[in-house]
MDTraj code that builds the backbone (N, CA, C; nanometers):
import mdtraj as md
import numpy as np

residues = "UNK UNK UNK UNK UNK UNK UNK UNK UNK UNK UNK UNK UNK UNK UNK UNK UNK UNK UNK UNK UNK UNK UNK UNK UNK UNK UNK UNK UNK UNK UNK UNK UNK UNK UNK UNK UNK UNK UNK UNK UNK UNK UNK UNK UNK UNK UNK UNK UNK UNK UNK UNK UNK UNK UNK UNK UNK UNK UNK UNK UNK UNK UNK UNK UNK UNK UNK UNK UNK UNK UNK UNK UNK UNK UNK UNK UNK UNK UNK UNK UNK UNK UNK UNK UNK UNK UNK UNK UNK UNK UNK UNK UNK UNK UNK UNK UNK UNK UNK UNK UNK UNK UNK UNK UNK UNK UNK UNK UNK UNK UNK UNK UNK UNK UNK UNK UNK UNK UNK UNK UNK UNK UNK UNK UNK UNK UNK UNK UNK UNK UNK UNK UNK UNK UNK UNK UNK UNK UNK UNK UNK UNK UNK UNK UNK UNK UNK UNK UNK UNK UNK UNK UNK UNK UNK UNK UNK UNK UNK UNK UNK UNK UNK UNK UNK UNK UNK UNK UNK UNK UNK UNK UNK UNK UNK UNK UNK UNK UNK UNK UNK UNK UNK UNK UNK UNK UNK UNK UNK UNK UNK UNK UNK UNK UNK UNK UNK UNK UNK UNK UNK UNK UNK UNK".split()
xyz = np.array([
    [-4.7061, -6.9755, 9.6596],
    [-4.7830, -7.0614, 9.5699],
    [-4.8194, -6.9826, 9.4443],
    [-4.7809, -7.0299, 9.3256],
    [-4.8121, -6.9565, 9.2032],
    [-4.9623, -6.9489, 9.1807],
    [-5.0099, -6.8351, 9.1304],
    [-5.1509, -6.8187, 9.0997],
    [-5.1847, -6.8916, 8.9711],
    [-5.3165, -6.9039, 8.9438],
    [-5.3587, -6.9667, 8.8184],
    [-5.3091, -6.8871, 8.6993],
    [-5.3058, -6.7531, 8.7116],
    [-5.2556, -6.6701, 8.6022],
    [-5.1086, -6.6979, 8.5755],
    [-5.0300, -6.7137, 8.6837],
    [-4.8876, -6.7455, 8.6671],
    [-4.8706, -6.8800, 8.5989],
    [-4.9487, -6.9787, 8.6438],
    [-4.9386, -7.1127, 8.5842],
    [-4.9751, -7.1095, 8.4365],
    [-5.0802, -7.0353, 8.4020],
    [-5.1206, -7.0256, 8.2620],
    [-5.0142, -6.9557, 8.1790],
    [-4.9515, -6.8533, 8.2369],
    [-4.8466, -6.7812, 8.1650],
    [-4.7303, -6.8731, 8.1313],
    [-4.6841, -6.9484, 8.2323],
    [-4.5697, -7.0361, 8.2080],
    [-4.6069, -7.1540, 8.1189],
    [-4.7319, -7.1961, 8.1226],
    [-4.7749, -7.3015, 8.0315],
    [-4.7680, -7.2517, 7.8878],
    [-4.8176, -7.1285, 7.8635],
    [-4.8097, -7.0707, 7.7293],
    [-4.6651, -7.0479, 7.6880],
    [-4.5824, -7.0045, 7.7839],
    [-4.4420, -6.9796, 7.7536],
    [-4.3706, -7.1098, 7.7180],
    [-4.4062, -7.2174, 7.7852],
    [-4.3465, -7.3471, 7.7518],
    [-4.3813, -7.3888, 7.6099],
    [-4.5056, -7.3668, 7.5722],
    [-4.5436, -7.4011, 7.4354],
    [-4.4711, -7.3132, 7.3345],
    [-4.4533, -7.1845, 7.3701],
    [-4.3811, -7.0942, 7.2795],
    [-4.2366, -7.1376, 7.2631],
    [-4.1723, -7.1756, 7.3743],
    [-4.0324, -7.2181, 7.3664],
    [-4.0201, -7.3504, 7.2925],
    [-4.1188, -7.4382, 7.3080],
    [-4.1165, -7.5652, 7.2359],
    [-4.1280, -7.5408, 7.0861],
    [-4.2153, -7.4460, 7.0486],
    [-4.2278, -7.4136, 6.9074],
    [-4.0986, -7.3588, 6.8507],
    [-4.0306, -7.2746, 6.9267],
    [-3.9024, -7.2201, 6.8820],
    [-3.7976, -7.3294, 6.8735],
    [-3.7994, -7.4207, 6.9692],
    [-3.7065, -7.5326, 6.9683],
    [-3.7267, -7.6186, 6.8443],
    [-3.8513, -7.6473, 6.8124],
    [-3.8810, -7.7285, 6.6941],
    [-3.8333, -7.6586, 6.5679],
    [-3.8593, -7.5284, 6.5593],
    [-3.8168, -7.4538, 6.4406],
    [-3.6650, -7.4525, 6.4296],
    [-3.5973, -7.4461, 6.5434],
    [-3.4525, -7.4362, 6.5421],
    [-3.3815, -7.5611, 6.4947],
    [-3.4441, -7.6764, 6.5110],
    [-3.3782, -7.8003, 6.4700],
    [-3.4519, -7.8703, 6.3557],
    [-3.5478, -7.8007, 6.2947],
    [-3.6244, -7.8619, 6.1853],
    [-3.5350, -7.9026, 6.0692],
    [-3.4255, -7.8274, 6.0488],
    [-3.3357, -7.8627, 5.9384],
    [-3.2699, -7.9980, 5.9599],
    [-3.2647, -8.0451, 6.0865],
    [-3.2078, -8.1762, 6.1135],
    [-3.2992, -8.2869, 6.0623],
    [-3.4249, -8.2539, 6.0404],
    [-3.5162, -8.3484, 5.9766],
    [-3.5102, -8.3324, 5.8254],
    [-3.4994, -8.2073, 5.7792],
    [-3.4954, -8.1833, 5.6345],
    [-3.3716, -8.2461, 5.5698],
    [-3.2594, -8.2454, 5.6406],
    [-3.1369, -8.3005, 5.5827],
    [-3.1510, -8.4477, 5.5437],
    [-3.1939, -8.5365, 5.6363],
    [-3.2112, -8.6764, 5.5939],
    [-3.3223, -8.6939, 5.4912],
    [-3.4261, -8.6101, 5.4957],
    [-3.5306, -8.6188, 5.3939],
    [-3.4749, -8.5861, 5.2558],
    [-3.3835, -8.4904, 5.2500],
    [-3.3208, -8.4565, 5.1221],
    [-3.2412, -8.5743, 5.0674],
    [-3.1688, -8.6438, 5.1564],
    [-3.0924, -8.7616, 5.1142],
    [-3.1867, -8.8701, 5.0641],
    [-3.2928, -8.8960, 5.1382],
    [-3.3883, -9.0003, 5.0995],
    [-3.4493, -8.9694, 4.9637],
    [-3.4889, -8.8444, 4.9424],
    [-3.5489, -8.8060, 4.8152],
    [-3.4501, -8.8226, 4.6998],
    [-3.3272, -8.7748, 4.7194],
    [-3.2273, -8.7837, 4.6138],
    [-3.1919, -8.9266, 4.5785],
    [-3.1733, -9.0084, 4.6821],
    [-3.1381, -9.1480, 4.6575],
    [-3.2533, -9.2237, 4.5914],
    [-3.3755, -9.1908, 4.6288],
    [-3.4912, -9.2575, 4.5688],
    [-3.5049, -9.2206, 4.4213],
    [-3.4837, -9.0929, 4.3894],
    [-3.4923, -9.0500, 4.2500],
    [-3.3825, -9.1129, 4.1644],
    [-3.2649, -9.1313, 4.2231],
    [-3.1514, -9.1848, 4.1481],
    [-3.1588, -9.3355, 4.1304],
    [-3.2374, -9.4033, 4.2109],
    [-3.2384, -9.5495, 4.2124],
    [-3.2738, -9.6094, 4.0766],
    [-3.3725, -9.5512, 4.0081],
    [-3.4217, -9.6104, 3.8824],
    [-3.3491, -9.5591, 3.7588],
    [-3.2402, -9.4850, 3.7767],
    [-3.1689, -9.4293, 3.6614],
    [-3.0972, -9.5358, 3.5788],
    [-3.0607, -9.6459, 3.6434],
    [-2.9902, -9.7540, 3.5739],
    [-3.0089, -9.8836, 3.6506],
    [-2.9696, -9.9937, 3.5889],
    [-2.9820, -10.1244, 3.6547],
    [-2.8892, -10.1287, 3.7764],
    [-2.9366, -10.1901, 3.8841],
    [-2.8594, -10.1982, 4.0083],
    [-2.8424, -10.3443, 4.0483],
    [-2.7234, -10.3771, 4.0983],
    [-2.7030, -10.5135, 4.1465],
    [-2.7430, -10.5226, 4.2933],
    [-2.7437, -10.6446, 4.3471],
    [-2.7912, -10.6684, 4.4829],
    [-2.7070, -10.5949, 4.5883],
    [-2.5733, -10.5988, 4.5816],
    [-2.4953, -10.5251, 4.6829],
    [-2.5293, -10.3760, 4.6860],
    [-2.5501, -10.3157, 4.5677],
    [-2.5866, -10.1742, 4.5644],
    [-2.7209, -10.1527, 4.6341],
    [-2.8194, -10.2387, 4.6025],
    [-2.9526, -10.2235, 4.6606],
    [-2.9494, -10.2427, 4.8115],
    [-2.8668, -10.3370, 4.8588],
    [-2.8561, -10.3579, 5.0030],
    [-2.7955, -10.2360, 5.0725],
    [-2.6922, -10.1777, 5.0109],
    [-2.6330, -10.0564, 5.0666],
    [-2.7299, -9.9393, 5.0623],
    [-2.8049, -9.9300, 4.9531],
    [-2.9060, -9.8257, 4.9375],
    [-3.0122, -9.8385, 5.0469],
    [-3.0577, -9.9602, 5.0706],
    [-3.1581, -9.9831, 5.1747],
    [-3.1046, -9.9432, 5.3115],
    [-2.9808, -9.9817, 5.3419],
    [-2.9217, -9.9481, 5.4715],
    [-2.9123, -9.7969, 5.4906],
    [-2.8756, -9.7251, 5.3841],
    [-2.8639, -9.5800, 5.3920],
    [-2.9994, -9.5160, 5.4194],
    [-3.1019, -9.5595, 5.3463],
    [-3.2345, -9.5016, 5.3647],
    [-3.2891, -9.5316, 5.5038],
    [-3.2714, -9.6539, 5.5499],
    [-3.3210, -9.6894, 5.6831],
    [-3.2515, -9.6102, 5.7923],
    [-3.1229, -9.5842, 5.7737],
    [-3.0476, -9.5036, 5.8703],
    [-3.1091, -9.3649, 5.8840],
    [-3.1396, -9.3013, 5.7717],
    [-3.1952, -9.1659, 5.7767],
    [-3.3406, -9.1660, 5.8230],
    [-3.4144, -9.2685, 5.7885],
    [-3.5518, -9.2797, 5.8377],
    [-3.5528, -9.2959, 5.9885],
    [-3.4638, -9.3789, 6.0420],
    [-3.4545, -9.3976, 6.1872],
    [-3.4177, -9.2673, 6.2559],
    [-3.3290, -9.1881, 6.1940],
    [-3.2896, -9.0596, 6.2505],
    [-3.4099, -8.9660, 6.2627],
    [-3.4902, -8.9604, 6.1578],
    [-3.6104, -8.8765, 6.1600],
    [-3.7072, -8.9247, 6.2679],
    [-3.7260, -9.0553, 6.2763],
    [-3.8182, -9.1125, 6.3753],
    [-3.7755, -9.0790, 6.5170],
    [-3.6450, -9.0848, 6.5428],
    [-3.5945, -9.0545, 6.6771],
    [-3.6220, -8.9100, 6.7145],
    [-3.5952, -8.8177, 6.6231],
    [-3.6176, -8.6765, 6.6512],
    [-3.7664, -8.6491, 6.6754],
    [-3.8514, -8.7036, 6.5915],
    [-3.9954, -8.6818, 6.6068],
    [-4.0450, -8.7388, 6.7392],
    [-3.9953, -8.8564, 6.7759],
    [-4.0376, -8.9181, 6.9016],
    [-3.9989, -8.8316, 7.0208],
    [-3.8763, -8.7757, 7.0183],
    [-3.8321, -8.6921, 7.1295],
    [-3.9154, -8.5644, 7.1382],
    [-3.9469, -8.5032, 7.0244],
    [-4.0305, -8.3850, 7.0257],
    [-4.1695, -8.4180, 7.0798],
    [-4.2204, -8.5324, 7.0398],
    [-4.3536, -8.5734, 7.0854],
    [-4.3557, -8.5891, 7.2364],
    [-4.2505, -8.6462, 7.2927],
    [-4.2423, -8.6633, 7.4380],
    [-4.2402, -8.5282, 7.5074],
    [-4.1618, -8.4335, 7.4534],
    [-4.1544, -8.3017, 7.5147],
    [-4.2869, -8.2277, 7.5064],
    [-4.3629, -8.2504, 7.3999],
    [-4.4870, -8.1759, 7.3781],
    [-4.6041, -8.2312, 7.4575],
    [-4.5954, -8.3541, 7.5019],
    [-4.7069, -8.4167, 7.5720],
    [-4.7291, -8.3532, 7.7091],
    [-4.8545, -8.3491, 7.7503],
    [-4.8861, -8.3106, 7.8871],
    [-4.8436, -8.4248, 7.9794],
    [-4.7725, -8.3906, 8.0854],
    [-4.7221, -8.4930, 8.1774],
    [-4.7817, -8.4743, 8.3168],
    [-4.8049, -8.5846, 8.3837],
    [-4.8428, -8.5772, 8.5237],
    [-4.7238, -8.5242, 8.6036],
    [-4.7535, -8.4383, 8.7010],
    [-4.6455, -8.3800, 8.7806],
    [-4.6026, -8.4766, 8.8911],
    [-4.5586, -8.5945, 8.8521],
    [-4.5145, -8.6943, 8.9482],
    [-4.3634, -8.6914, 8.9592],
    [-4.3147, -8.7039, 9.0812],
    [-4.1708, -8.7066, 9.1049],
    [-4.1284, -8.8478, 9.1402],
    [-4.0072, -8.8810, 9.1027],
    [-3.9508, -9.0126, 9.1326],
    [-3.7993, -8.9968, 9.1379],
    [-3.7310, -9.1044, 9.1716],
    [-3.5847, -9.1011, 9.1716],
    [-3.5354, -9.0916, 9.0280],
    [-3.4572, -8.9880, 8.9996],
    [-3.4105, -8.9607, 8.8639],
    [-3.2580, -8.9501, 8.8633],
    [-3.1981, -9.0075, 8.7597],
    [-3.0547, -8.9917, 8.7364],
    [-3.0359, -8.8803, 8.6339],
    [-2.9574, -8.7779, 8.6687],
    [-2.9373, -8.6648, 8.5784],
    [-2.8825, -8.7087, 8.4429],
    [-2.7900, -8.8031, 8.4446],
    [-2.7290, -8.8480, 8.3190],
    [-2.8317, -8.9100, 8.2262],
    [-2.9277, -8.9831, 8.2824],
    [-3.0330, -9.0431, 8.1994],
    [-3.1173, -8.9351, 8.1325],
    [-3.1517, -8.8295, 8.2063],
    [-3.2329, -8.7214, 8.1505],
    [-3.1573, -8.6480, 8.0399],
    [-3.0274, -8.6274, 8.0593],
    [-2.9464, -8.5586, 7.9580],
    [-2.9340, -8.6444, 7.8331],
    [-2.9008, -8.7712, 7.8512],
    [-2.8845, -8.8603, 7.7355],
    [-3.0150, -8.8774, 7.6580],
    [-3.1283, -8.8670, 7.7272],
    [-3.2569, -8.8825, 7.6600],
    [-3.2882, -8.7662, 7.5680],
    [-3.2355, -8.6467, 7.5992],
    [-3.2693, -8.5288, 7.5203],
    [-3.1644, -8.4957, 7.4142],
    [-3.0440, -8.5466, 7.4267],
    [-2.9369, -8.5120, 7.3328],
    [-2.9662, -8.5502, 7.1875],
    [-3.0409, -8.6590, 7.1584],
    [-3.0696, -8.6885, 7.0173],
    [-3.1451, -8.5786, 6.9437],
    [-3.2046, -8.4844, 7.0168],
    [-3.2703, -8.3713, 6.9519],
    [-3.1709, -8.2754, 6.8880],
    [-3.0448, -8.2866, 6.9294],
    [-2.9458, -8.1866, 6.8885],
    [-2.8237, -8.2540, 6.8267],
    [-2.8333, -8.3062, 6.7054],
    [-2.7158, -8.3635, 6.6392],
    [-2.6077, -8.2563, 6.6273],
    [-2.4854, -8.2912, 6.6632],
    [-2.3785, -8.1905, 6.6713],
    [-2.3141, -8.1652, 6.5353],
    [-2.3969, -8.1335, 6.4356],
    [-2.3442, -8.1029, 6.3024],
    [-2.2901, -7.9605, 6.2959],
    [-2.3424, -7.8729, 6.3817],
    [-2.3053, -7.7322, 6.3757],
    [-2.2346, -7.6834, 6.5019],
    [-2.2098, -7.7722, 6.5955],
    [-2.1358, -7.7368, 6.7159],
    [-2.0621, -7.8602, 6.7660],
    [-1.9659, -7.8379, 6.8528],
    [-1.8875, -7.9478, 6.9084],
    [-1.9395, -7.9777, 7.0495],
    [-1.9839, -8.0994, 7.0707],
    [-2.0358, -8.1399, 7.2009],
    [-1.9258, -8.2081, 7.2819],
    [-1.8999, -8.1550, 7.3998],
    [-1.8070, -8.2168, 7.4935],
    [-1.8879, -8.2626, 7.6133],
    [-1.8979, -8.3933, 7.6289],
    [-1.9846, -8.4501, 7.7326],
    [-1.8995, -8.5198, 7.8390],
    [-1.9138, -8.4780, 7.9629],
    [-1.8412, -8.5378, 8.0753],
    [-1.9427, -8.5696, 8.1843],
    [-2.0030, -8.6877, 8.1740],
    [-2.1090, -8.7269, 8.2663],
    [-2.0540, -8.8242, 8.3699],
    [-2.0406, -8.7759, 8.4902],
    [-1.9906, -8.8579, 8.5997],
    [-2.1073, -8.9089, 8.6841],
    [-2.0761, -8.9987, 8.7753],
    [-2.1806, -9.0550, 8.8612],
    [-2.2330, -8.9480, 8.9557],
    [-2.3652, -8.9398, 8.9676],
    [-2.4285, -8.8442, 9.0576],
    [-2.5331, -8.9151, 9.1428],
    [-2.5618, -8.8609, 9.2619],
    [-2.6680, -8.9217, 9.3424],
    [-2.8036, -8.8999, 9.2761],
    [-2.8963, -8.9940, 9.2907],
    [-3.0301, -8.9738, 9.2334],
    [-3.1009, -8.8570, 9.3010],
    [-3.1879, -8.7912, 9.2271],
    [-3.2649, -8.6810, 9.2826],
    [-3.4133, -8.7118, 9.2685],
    [-3.4956, -8.6444, 9.3469],
    [-3.6399, -8.6613, 9.3359],
    [-3.6936, -8.5517, 9.2453],
    [-3.7401, -8.5884, 9.1284],
    [-3.7855, -8.4899, 9.0305],
    [-3.8726, -8.5579, 8.9272],
    [-3.9319, -8.4777, 8.8395],
    [-4.0091, -8.5288, 8.7276],
    [-3.9151, -8.5451, 8.6079],
    [-3.8990, -8.6670, 8.5607],
    [-3.8017, -8.6968, 8.4554],
    [-3.8274, -8.6149, 8.3293],
    [-3.9541, -8.6040, 8.2878],
    [-3.9863, -8.5348, 8.1636],
    [-3.9697, -8.3841, 8.1782],
    [-3.9973, -8.3314, 8.2973],
    [-3.9753, -8.1887, 8.3204],
    [-3.8276, -8.1545, 8.3102],
    [-3.7420, -8.2417, 8.3630],
    [-3.5981, -8.2183, 8.3522],
    [-3.5536, -8.2214, 8.2062],
    [-3.6072, -8.3149, 8.1293],
    [-3.5745, -8.3195, 7.9861],
    [-3.6095, -8.1868, 7.9188],
    [-3.7262, -8.1352, 7.9511],
    [-3.7704, -8.0086, 7.8907],
    [-3.6764, -7.8950, 7.9295],
    [-3.6395, -7.8891, 8.0580],
    [-3.5483, -7.7841, 8.1035],
    [-3.4128, -7.7962, 8.0354],
    [-3.3575, -7.9176, 8.0307],
    [-3.2256, -7.9374, 7.9706],
    [-3.2277, -7.9048, 7.8213],
    [-3.3372, -7.9399, 7.7537],
    [-3.3495, -7.9064, 7.6118],
    [-3.3453, -7.7556, 7.5909],
    [-3.4062, -7.6817, 7.6809],
    [-3.4064, -7.5366, 7.6695],
    [-3.2688, -7.4773, 7.6960],
    [-3.1953, -7.5313, 7.7934],
    [-3.0586, -7.4840, 7.8173],
    [-2.9699, -7.5095, 7.6944],
    [-2.9833, -7.6276, 7.6358],
    [-2.9017, -7.6624, 7.5189],
    [-2.9383, -7.5740, 7.4005],
    [-3.0683, -7.5543, 7.3774],
    [-3.1109, -7.4703, 7.2656],
    [-3.0615, -7.3271, 7.2837],
    [-3.0644, -7.2767, 7.4067],
    [-3.0140, -7.1422, 7.4334],
    [-2.8656, -7.1321, 7.3996],
    [-2.7903, -7.2350, 7.4372],
    [-2.6460, -7.2346, 7.4092],
    [-2.6192, -7.2373, 7.2595],
    [-2.6917, -7.3214, 7.1860],
    [-2.6716, -7.3317, 7.0420],
    [-2.7033, -7.1995, 6.9735],
    [-2.8105, -7.1331, 7.0188],
    [-2.8497, -7.0059, 6.9585],
    [-2.7460, -6.8966, 6.9837],
    [-2.6719, -6.9091, 7.0951],
    [-2.5748, -6.8057, 7.1313],
    [-2.4374, -6.8280, 7.0693],
    [-2.4122, -6.9487, 7.0165],
    [-2.2777, -6.9829, 6.9703],
    [-2.2631, -6.9707, 6.8199],
    [-2.1439, -6.9351, 6.7726],
    [-2.1171, -6.9437, 6.6289],
    [-2.1026, -7.0893, 6.5876],
    [-2.1161, -7.1168, 6.4599],
    [-2.1041, -7.2544, 6.4107],
    [-1.9653, -7.3092, 6.4427],
    [-1.9612, -7.4310, 6.4930],
    [-1.8352, -7.4962, 6.5260],
    [-1.7861, -7.4717, 6.6673],
    [-1.8598, -7.3914, 6.7458],
    [-1.8189, -7.3646, 6.8839],
    [-1.8481, -7.4854, 6.9724],
    [-1.7946, -7.4837, 7.0932],
    [-1.8022, -7.5995, 7.1822],
    [-1.9061, -7.5794, 7.2920],
    [-1.9878, -7.6805, 7.3114],
    [-2.0825, -7.6857, 7.4223],
    [-2.0400, -7.7991, 7.5148],
    [-2.0210, -7.7667, 7.6423],
    [-1.9793, -7.8662, 7.7403],
    [-2.0941, -7.8962, 7.8355],
    [-2.1222, -8.0237, 7.8548],
    [-2.2212, -8.0682, 7.9539],
    [-2.1478, -8.1562, 8.0542],
    [-2.1482, -8.1150, 8.1792],
    [-2.0684, -8.1810, 8.2830],
    [-2.1576, -8.2115, 8.4013],
    [-2.1609, -8.3369, 8.4438],
    [-2.2331, -8.3742, 8.5657],
    [-2.1362, -8.4324, 8.6662],
    [-2.1654, -8.4099, 8.7946],
    [-2.0790, -8.4608, 8.9020],
    [-2.1517, -8.4479, 9.0351],
    [-2.0969, -8.5116, 9.1355],
    [-2.1507, -8.5025, 9.2704],
    [-2.0747, -8.3962, 9.3480],
    [-2.1479, -8.3175, 9.4240],
    [-2.0877, -8.2162, 9.5109],
    [-2.1466, -8.2371, 9.6498],
    [-2.0733, -8.3124, 9.7325],
    [-2.1303, -8.3567, 9.8587],
    [-2.2420, -8.4541, 9.8305],
    [-2.3601, -8.4257, 9.8854],
    [-2.4748, -8.5135, 9.8599],
    [-2.5672, -8.4562, 9.7523],
    [-2.5175, -8.3587, 9.6786],
    [-2.5978, -8.2949, 9.5746],
    [-2.5526, -8.3401, 9.4352],
    [-2.6498, -8.3486, 9.3447],
    [-2.6204, -8.3783, 9.2039],
    [-2.6107, -8.2468, 9.1286],
    [-2.5078, -8.2339, 9.0457],
    [-2.4814, -8.1075, 8.9763],
    [-2.4688, -8.1322, 8.8263],
    [-2.5265, -8.0423, 8.7474],
    [-2.5059, -8.0425, 8.6028],
    [-2.4680, -7.9018, 8.5603],
    [-2.3693, -7.8914, 8.4718],
    [-2.3260, -7.7626, 8.4187],
    [-2.3373, -7.7636, 8.2661],
    [-2.3945, -7.6566, 8.2132],
    [-2.3991, -7.6336, 8.0698],
    [-2.3134, -7.5106, 8.0414],
    [-2.2068, -7.5276, 7.9648],
    [-2.1145, -7.4166, 7.9372],
    [-2.0960, -7.4011, 7.7865],
    [-2.1176, -7.2793, 7.7369],
    [-2.1000, -7.2547, 7.5943],
    [-1.9956, -7.1463, 7.5729],
    [-1.9535, -7.1324, 7.4494],
    [-1.8565, -7.0296, 7.4097],
    [-1.9233, -6.9336, 7.3127],
    [-2.0389, -6.8823, 7.3551],
    [-2.1169, -6.7947, 7.2698],
    [-2.1009, -6.6479, 7.3061],
    [-2.2040, -6.5706, 7.2737],
    [-2.1985, -6.4249, 7.2882],
    [-2.2371, -6.3766, 7.4266],
    [-2.2716, -6.4680, 7.5162],
    [-2.3169, -6.4266, 7.6486],
    [-2.4669, -6.4437, 7.6612],
    [-2.5158, -6.4362, 7.7840],
    [-2.6563, -6.4659, 7.8095],
    [-2.7459, -6.3528, 7.7618],
    [-2.8562, -6.3898, 7.6998],
    [-2.9588, -6.2941, 7.6578],
    [-3.0945, -6.3463, 7.7019],
    [-3.1895, -6.2544, 7.7197],
    [-3.3241, -6.2955, 7.7583],
    [-3.3886, -6.3746, 7.6447],
    [-3.4696, -6.4719, 7.6825],
    [-3.5390, -6.5502, 7.5809],
    [-3.6296, -6.6509, 7.6451],
    [-3.7285, -6.7034, 7.5701],
    [-3.8237, -6.7989, 7.6287],
    [-3.7575, -6.9257, 7.6771],
    [-3.6468, -6.9676, 7.6138],
    [-3.5810, -7.0907, 7.6562],
    [-3.5388, -7.0813, 7.8020],
    [-3.4714, -6.9724, 7.8363],
    [-3.4188, -6.9594, 7.9720],
    [-3.5293, -6.9372, 8.0734],
    [-3.6303, -6.8575, 8.0395],
    [-3.7408, -6.8357, 8.1325],
    [-3.8081, -6.9678, 8.1679],
    [-3.8320, -7.0482, 8.0667],
    [-3.8943, -7.1786, 8.0900],
    [-3.8018, -7.2691, 8.1703],
    [-3.6748, -7.2746, 8.1309],
    [-3.5796, -7.3620, 8.1996],
    [-3.5654, -7.3249, 8.3464],
    [-3.5533, -7.1960, 8.3750],
    [-3.5398, -7.1505, 8.5137],
    [-3.6633, -7.1880, 8.5950],
    [-3.7814, -7.1675, 8.5369],
    [-3.9048, -7.1998, 8.6072],
    [-3.9125, -7.3492, 8.6391],
    [-3.8784, -7.4330, 8.5437],
    [-3.8848, -7.5778, 8.5661],
    [-3.7854, -7.6198, 8.6731],
    [-3.6638, -7.5689, 8.6668],
    [-3.5634, -7.6062, 8.7665],
    [-3.6106, -7.5673, 8.9070],
    [-3.6693, -7.4493, 8.9207],
    [-3.7227, -7.4091, 9.0514],
    [-3.8331, -7.5041, 9.0962],
    [-3.9223, -7.5416, 9.0018],
    [-4.0311, -7.6334, 9.0367],
    [-3.9784, -7.7689, 9.0829],
    [-3.8625, -7.8096, 9.0292],
    [-3.8048, -7.9397, 9.0624],
    [-3.7066, -7.9324, 9.1803],
    [-3.7027, -7.8193, 9.2481],
    [-3.6212, -7.8067, 9.3687],
    [-3.4747, -7.7791, 9.3446],
    [-3.4401, -7.7312, 9.2273],
    [-3.3004, -7.7049, 9.1956],
    [-3.2612, -7.5600, 9.2167],
    [-3.1313, -7.5366, 9.2291],
    [-3.0738, -7.4025, 9.2391],
    [-2.9852, -7.3784, 9.1173],
    [-2.9846, -7.2544, 9.0675],
    [-2.9083, -7.2209, 8.9478],
    [-2.8109, -7.1077, 8.9773],
    [-2.6865, -7.1266, 8.9351],
    [-2.5849, -7.0224, 8.9413],
    [-2.5396, -6.9944, 8.7988],
    [-2.5402, -6.8665, 8.7595],
    [-2.5076, -6.8283, 8.6222],
    [-2.3796, -6.7465, 8.6193],
    [-2.2897, -6.7824, 8.5290],
    [-2.1700, -6.7036, 8.5005],
    [-2.1711, -6.6710, 8.3517],
    [-2.1659, -6.5415, 8.3174],
    [-2.1749, -6.5035, 8.1775],
    [-2.0914, -6.3797, 8.1509],
    [-2.0281, -6.3768, 8.0351],
    [-1.9503, -6.2613, 7.9930],
    [-1.9709, -6.2397, 7.8442],
    [-1.9948, -6.1142, 7.8062],
    [-2.0190, -6.0832, 7.6649],
    [-1.9012, -6.1269, 7.5791],
    [-1.9313, -6.2053, 7.4758],
    [-1.8291, -6.2512, 7.3837],
    [-1.7483, -6.3693, 7.4305],
    [-1.7705, -6.4137, 7.5545],
    [-1.6918, -6.5252, 7.6079],
    [-1.7753, -6.6492, 7.6367],
    [-1.9036, -6.6295, 7.6605],
    [-1.9882, -6.7454, 7.6828],
    [-2.0611, -6.7417, 7.8146],
    [-2.1381, -6.8473, 7.8380],
    [-2.2232, -6.8566, 7.9558],
    [-2.2135, -6.9964, 8.0151],
    [-2.2168, -7.0013, 8.1477],
    [-2.2175, -7.1303, 8.2168],
    [-2.3316, -7.1312, 8.3179],
    [-2.4118, -7.2364, 8.3134],
    [-2.5188, -7.2558, 8.4089],
    [-2.4832, -7.3751, 8.4974],
    [-2.4767, -7.3501, 8.6271],
    [-2.4505, -7.4574, 8.7236],
    [-2.5813, -7.4833, 8.7979],
    [-2.6319, -7.6058, 8.7857],
    [-2.7615, -7.6416, 8.8435],
    [-2.7395, -7.7503, 8.9479],
    [-2.7837, -7.7224, 9.0691],
    [-2.7656, -7.8154, 9.1810],
    [-2.9000, -7.8659, 9.2301],
    [-2.9058, -7.9934, 9.2583],
    [-3.0272, -8.0555, 9.3133],
    [-2.9958, -8.1203, 9.4471],
])
top = md.Topology()
chain = top.add_chain()
for i, resn in enumerate(residues, 1):
    res = top.add_residue(resn, chain, resSeq=i)
    for name in ("N", "CA", "C"):
        top.add_atom(name, md.element.get_by_symbol(name[0]), res)
traj = md.Trajectory(xyz[None], top)
């Protein structure tokens, strides 16, 4: 049973990793804001017809919606959650967190197969998966491939995160992710090689 000191440590570590995660993808918010600002400044430069204004509106709304989605996902991750477990589909948890990571700087290969439901906290899994993805992005050069693969192995649900980065390094993302997976009853197998990448196989 973890002590209160251990719980406080991992709580602080989770907040630290969340802060790093937010900083790491903040440019994904700045990019659409730059478009919105530029398009707004250019709008009054000359007379515009209705088709132009309609296209302009659609463009701005698209980028505003993108910002709203990212902020909403961060807000969900940052909230204190009740430690309640329920039947969870791994694919749902993965799909819920992927909007935090637009694949502008890496190639996402997603192979989500049917898996048996597991008993876990849905939001805790989102937090863990976000940390695995952020770790992979930090380890990879721009344009590298990140693979997320889910499948059934007997009566167990399995998810694998595989990157083509520099290999595994210590960091708050992984410490937090490992702790959450253990809390949710999962097992982790790690394969890593310097310069070749890292694969995390998580079984529930």
